[in-house]
C-alpha positions in Angstrom: 65.8 -90.3 -44.5 63.7 -89.7 -47.3 67.0 -87.5 -49.1 68.4 -91.3 -48.7 65.7 -93.5 -50.5 65.7 -90.7 -53.3 69.3 -90.9 -53.4 69.2 -94.7 -53.7 66.5 -94.9 -56.5 68.6 -92.6 -58.3 71.4 -94.9 -57.8 69.6 -97.9 -58.5 68.0 -96.1 -61.8 71.7 -95.1 -63.1 73.0 -98.9 -62.8 70.0 -99.8 -64.9 70.0 -97.3 -67.2 73.3 -96.8 -67.7 75.9 -99.5 -66.3 73.9 -102.7 -67.6 73.1 -101.9 -70.7 73.9 -103.9 -74.3 72.7 -103.3 -77.6 69.9 -106.2 -77.6 68.4 -104.8 -74.8 68.4 -101.0 -76.5 66.4 -103.1 -79.0 64.2 -104.9 -77.2 63.0 -102.9 -74.5 61.4 -100.0 -76.1 59.7 -102.5 -78.0 58.4 -104.5 -74.6 56.6 -101.4 -72.9 54.5 -100.7 -76.0 51.1 -101.6 -75.4 50.5 -102.0 -79.5 52.9 -104.9 -79.1 51.0 -106.9 -76.6 47.3 -106.6 -78.4 48.0 -110.4 -79.9 48.0 -111.1 -76.0 44.9 -109.6 -75.1 43.0 -110.6 -78.1 44.1 -114.0 -77.7 42.8 -113.5 -74.1 39.6 -112.2 -75.4 38.8 -114.7 -77.8 40.2 -117.8 -75.9 37.9 -117.0 -72.9 34.6 -116.4 -74.6 35.5 -119.4 -76.5 36.1 -121.8 -73.7 33.9 -120.1 -70.8 31.3 -118.1 -72.8 29.1 -115.6 -70.8 31.6 -116.5 -67.7 34.7 -115.9 -70.0 32.8 -112.4 -71.0 32.5 -111.6 -67.3 35.8 -112.4 -66.8 37.4 -110.1 -69.5 35.4 -107.4 -68.1 37.1 -108.2 -64.6 40.4 -108.0 -66.3 39.2 -104.5 -67.8 38.3 -103.3 -64.4 41.6 -104.4 -63.0 43.2 -102.0 -65.4 41.0 -99.1 -65.1 41.3 -99.1 -61.5 45.1 -99.6 -61.2 45.5 -96.6 -64.2 42.7 -94.4 -62.6 44.1 -94.9 -59.1 48.3 -94.5 -60.4 47.4 -91.8 -63.2 45.0 -89.8 -61.4 45.4 -89.5 -57.9 48.9 -91.2 -56.7 51.0 -89.2 -59.6 49.4 -85.7 -58.8 49.7 -85.8 -55.1 53.0 -86.8 -55.4 54.2 -85.1 -58.1 57.5 -86.5 -58.9 59.5 -85.6 -61.8 60.6 -88.6 -64.2 64.1 -89.6 -64.6 63.7 -88.0 -68.4 62.5 -84.7 -67.2 65.1 -84.5 -63.7 67.8 -81.6 -64.4 70.0 -83.4 -62.3 70.5 -86.6 -64.3 70.4 -84.6 -67.7 74.0 -85.6 -68.5 73.9 -88.8 -68.0 70.7 -90.4 -68.6 70.2 -92.6 -71.7 66.0 -92.0 -72.9 65.6 -94.5 -75.8 62.0 -93.4 -76.5 60.8 -90.4 -78.0 58.1 -89.7 -75.8 58.7 -88.2 -72.0 55.3 -88.2 -69.9 55.1 -84.7 -68.1 52.1 -86.8 -65.8 54.8 -87.6 -62.8 57.0 -90.6 -62.2 55.5 -92.2 -58.7 53.9 -94.7 -59.5 54.0 -96.3 -62.7 51.4 -96.8 -64.1 52.6 -99.4 -66.6 53.7 -101.3 -63.8 50.3 -100.7 -61.6 48.2 -102.0 -65.0 50.3 -104.7 -66.0 51.1 -106.1 -62.4 47.5 -105.6 -61.3 46.2 -107.8 -65.1 49.0 -110.0 -63.9 47.7 -110.6 -60.7 43.9 -111.1 -61.6 45.2 -113.9 -64.0 46.9 -115.4 -61.7 44.0 -115.7 -59.1 41.8 -116.9 -61.5 43.7 -119.0 -63.7 46.3 -120.6 -61.4 44.3 -123.9 -60.7 44.0 -123.7 -64.7 47.7 -122.9 -65.5 49.4 -124.8 -62.6 52.9 -123.4 -62.0 53.6 -121.8 -65.7 50.8 -118.7 -63.6 53.9 -117.4 -62.3 55.1 -116.3 -65.8 52.6 -114.0 -65.4 54.6 -111.7 -63.2 57.9 -111.9 -65.5 55.5 -110.7 -68.5 54.3 -107.8 -66.1 58.5 -107.8 -64.6 59.7 -107.4 -68.2 57.4 -104.6 -69.3 58.1 -102.8 -66.1 61.7 -102.9 -66.3 62.3 -101.9 -69.7 60.4 -98.6 -68.1 63.4 -97.9 -65.7 65.9 -99.1 -69.1 64.6 -96.6 -71.5 64.8 -94.0 -68.7 61.1 -93.0 -68.3 60.8 -94.0 -64.3 62.8 -94.8 -61.4 63.5 -98.4 -60.2 61.2 -97.3 -56.9 58.0 -95.9 -59.3 57.7 -99.5 -60.2 57.7 -101.0 -57.1 54.8 -98.4 -56.0 53.4 -99.4 -59.4 53.8 -103.2 -58.8 52.4 -103.2 -55.3 49.8 -101.1 -56.3 48.8 -103.5 -59.1 48.9 -106.6 -56.9 46.9 -105.1 -54.6 44.0 -104.1 -56.8 44.7 -107.2 -58.9 44.0 -109.6 -55.6 40.5 -107.9 -54.8 39.7 -108.0 -58.1 40.6 -111.5 -58.7 39.3 -112.5 -55.4 36.1 -110.6 -56.1 35.4 -112.2 -59.5 35.8 -116.0 -58.3 33.5 -115.1 -55.2 31.0 -113.9 -57.6 31.5 -116.6 -60.5 34.2 -118.8 -58.9 37.5 -119.9 -61.0 38.2 -120.6 -64.4 39.1 -123.9 -64.8 39.0 -126.7 -67.7 
């Protein structure tokens, strides 16, 4: 059963990384996964929350930071060393066929994707604490996390199930921290 899951994961990876590709995504996906690209968004959240919610906004930013810290800690420091799965860009079986579109292939394991865990964790925290303020547009937060996560597969540094595992981990942590924030401080609303 486990071998079938791994085979399916590698098959899905090959479809995303090698079959459904184009020059536009070859340019976009390496950029989309870079943390530095998203700094303006994070700065906007910081300024917006402090300007609109003061001290409560500061605690909200701290909650978002705790969410990212917990997802990264669990993914990078606990789950990856326990599972010890090679990344696709380090997988000898895929060496002849893989397209690696970034200069760095991490050595710290593939499952779970920390990018997916961190961004889905933050998306869930933001969704839970902002959905009354944002309405149905709050779902775009998951599109944001999904784009960053999909890019990880597209550029060749993660398998799809690494993304799925990271997304699940992130949503669980983000849900817990978001609910904790609401219980302690209430919803952010206009």
